[in-house]
C-alpha positions, 0 to 999 in steps of 0.5 A: 498472534504478533502485532499486525499493522493494518492502517496508517498512523494519525501523527504520521499522516498528519506530518507528511505535508511538512516532511515532503512539501510539495514534492513527489512521495513514493509509497512503499508497501509491504504486504503479507496476505491472510490465507482465507479473506476477511468480510466482505471477501469470505471465500477469496483468498487473501491475494484474490481480495488485494486484486480486487482492492487494486484494481478498484483503486485505480480510477482513485490513485489516477484521479489525484495523479498517482501511479504504481511504479513497480509490483513484485511477488516475493517468493523466497529469502536471500538475505534474511529469515529463512521464514518469508515474511511479505508476500509482495512489495509495491511501489506507488508514487504520488505527485505529493503528499497531499495528493496522497491525503486527498485520495485516502479520505475520498468516501468512495476510496473509503468503501473500496478500502474494506477490501484492502482490510479484508486481504491483509494478515499485516502491512508496512508503508514507508512515505520515500523520496525518490531518487535519480535512477544511476544511469537514467 
Protein backbone atom coordinates (compact mmCIF):
# COMPACT_ATOMS: atom_id res chain seq x y z
CA UNK A 1 0.00 0.00 0.00
CA UNK A 2 1.18 3.53 -0.73
CA UNK A 3 2.11 5.90 2.07
CA UNK A 4 -0.87 7.54 3.73
CA UNK A 5 -0.63 10.89 5.46
CA UNK A 6 -3.14 11.32 8.27
CA UNK A 7 -1.42 13.40 10.97
CA UNK A 8 0.37 16.77 10.80
CA UNK A 9 4.14 16.96 10.67
CA UNK A 10 5.36 18.14 14.11
CA UNK A 11 8.06 20.42 12.66
CA UNK A 12 5.51 21.96 10.30
CA UNK A 13 3.12 22.61 13.18
CA UNK A 14 5.86 24.19 15.27
CA UNK A 15 6.84 26.54 12.43
CA UNK A 16 3.31 27.86 11.72
CA UNK A 17 3.44 30.87 14.10
CA UNK A 18 6.82 31.93 12.74
CA UNK A 19 5.74 31.54 9.10
CA UNK A 20 2.31 33.21 9.42
CA UNK A 21 2.66 35.47 12.47
CA UNK A 22 -0.78 36.65 13.57
CA UNK A 23 -2.17 36.58 10.03
CA UNK A 24 -5.11 34.39 9.04
CA UNK A 25 -4.27 30.95 7.71
CA UNK A 26 -6.40 28.89 5.34
CA UNK A 27 -5.95 25.16 5.66
CA UNK A 28 -6.45 23.44 2.31
CA UNK A 29 -7.55 19.87 3.06
CA UNK A 30 -7.38 17.16 0.40
CA UNK A 31 -9.38 14.16 1.60
CA UNK A 32 -9.62 10.53 0.45
CA UNK A 33 -12.13 8.41 2.33
CA UNK A 34 -11.91 4.77 3.30
CA UNK A 35 -14.63 2.66 1.75
CA UNK A 36 -15.45 1.32 5.22
CA UNK A 37 -14.64 3.41 8.29
CA UNK A 38 -12.41 2.04 11.00
CA UNK A 39 -12.84 2.04 14.75
CA UNK A 40 -14.91 3.60 16.38
CA UNK A 41 -17.12 4.04 13.31
CA UNK A 42 -17.54 0.45 12.17
CA UNK A 43 -20.61 -0.02 10.00
CA UNK A 44 -20.22 3.45 8.46
CA UNK A 45 -18.58 4.49 5.22
CA UNK A 46 -15.54 6.73 5.42
CA UNK A 47 -17.66 9.59 4.08
CA UNK A 48 -20.28 9.03 6.80
CA UNK A 49 -17.61 8.94 9.52
CA UNK A 50 -16.12 12.16 8.16
CA UNK A 51 -19.56 13.74 8.24
CA UNK A 52 -19.75 12.84 11.94
CA UNK A 53 -16.29 14.33 12.50
CA UNK A 54 -17.30 17.51 10.66
CA UNK A 55 -20.49 17.90 12.69
CA UNK A 56 -18.72 17.33 16.00
CA UNK A 57 -15.90 19.74 15.08
CA UNK A 58 -18.20 22.75 14.55
CA UNK A 59 -18.12 23.98 18.21
CA UNK A 60 -14.33 23.67 18.41
CA UNK A 61 -13.86 25.53 15.13
CA UNK A 62 -16.26 28.29 16.18
CA UNK A 63 -14.59 28.47 19.59
CA UNK A 64 -11.30 29.62 18.05
CA UNK A 65 -12.93 31.89 15.45
CA UNK A 66 -12.44 29.52 12.54
CA UNK A 67 -14.83 28.85 9.69
CA UNK A 68 -15.26 26.55 6.72
CA UNK A 69 -14.91 28.67 3.60
CA UNK A 70 -15.84 25.94 1.14
CA UNK A 71 -16.17 22.17 0.95
CA UNK A 72 -16.51 20.45 -2.42
CA UNK A 73 -16.87 16.88 -3.61
CA UNK A 74 -14.38 15.82 -6.30
CA UNK A 75 -16.00 13.34 -8.67
CA UNK A 76 -13.90 13.52 -11.84
CA UNK A 77 -10.63 14.80 -13.27
CA UNK A 78 -10.17 17.17 -16.21
CA UNK A 79 -6.39 17.62 -15.87
CA UNK A 80 -4.31 14.88 -14.31
CA UNK A 81 -4.59 11.14 -13.88
CA UNK A 82 -7.92 9.63 -14.95
CA UNK A 83 -8.17 7.83 -11.62
CA UNK A 84 -9.67 10.15 -9.03
CA UNK A 85 -7.15 10.94 -6.30
CA UNK A 86 -9.28 12.94 -3.84
CA UNK A 87 -12.88 12.67 -2.71
CA UNK A 88 -13.21 16.12 -1.16
CA UNK A 89 -11.42 19.46 -0.86
CA UNK A 90 -12.15 21.66 2.15
CA UNK A 91 -10.91 25.19 2.82
CA UNK A 92 -10.94 26.13 6.51
CA UNK A 93 -9.88 29.59 7.66
CA UNK A 94 -8.44 30.30 11.10
CA UNK A 95 -7.82 33.85 12.37
CA UNK A 96 -4.20 32.89 13.16
CA UNK A 97 -1.93 29.87 13.42
CA UNK A 98 -2.32 30.05 17.21
CA UNK A 99 -6.09 29.60 16.82
CA UNK A 100 -5.51 26.45 14.75
CA UNK A 101 -2.96 25.10 17.23
CA UNK A 102 -5.27 25.84 20.16
CA UNK A 103 -8.08 23.88 18.52
CA UNK A 104 -6.06 20.80 17.59
CA UNK A 105 -4.65 20.58 21.13
CA UNK A 106 -8.04 20.85 22.85
CA UNK A 107 -8.77 17.57 24.72
CA UNK A 108 -12.39 17.62 23.50
CA UNK A 109 -11.29 18.06 19.90
CA UNK A 110 -8.76 15.24 20.28
CA UNK A 111 -11.64 12.98 21.32
CA UNK A 112 -13.60 13.95 18.18
CA UNK A 113 -10.49 13.58 15.99
CA UNK A 114 -10.80 9.79 16.21
CA UNK A 115 -13.76 10.02 13.80
CA UNK A 116 -11.48 11.70 11.25
CA UNK A 117 -8.87 8.97 11.68
CA UNK A 118 -11.58 6.33 11.21
CA UNK A 119 -12.82 8.03 8.02
CA UNK A 120 -9.68 8.69 6.02
CA UNK A 121 -7.53 6.57 3.76
CA UNK A 122 -5.25 9.53 2.99
CA UNK A 123 -5.10 13.31 3.25
CA UNK A 124 -3.00 16.39 2.66
CA UNK A 125 -3.10 19.65 4.61
CA UNK A 126 -1.61 22.81 3.14
CA UNK A 127 -1.39 25.91 5.36
CA UNK A 128 -1.99 28.79 2.96
CA UNK A 129 -2.28 32.57 2.89
CA UNK A 130 -5.58 34.02 1.72
CA UNK A 131 -5.31 36.35 -1.28
CA UNK A 132 -7.69 39.12 -2.27
CA UNK A 133 -10.40 37.89 -4.63
CA UNK A 134 -10.19 39.69 -8.00
CA UNK A 135 -13.23 41.86 -8.57
CA UNK A 136 -14.41 41.63 -4.97
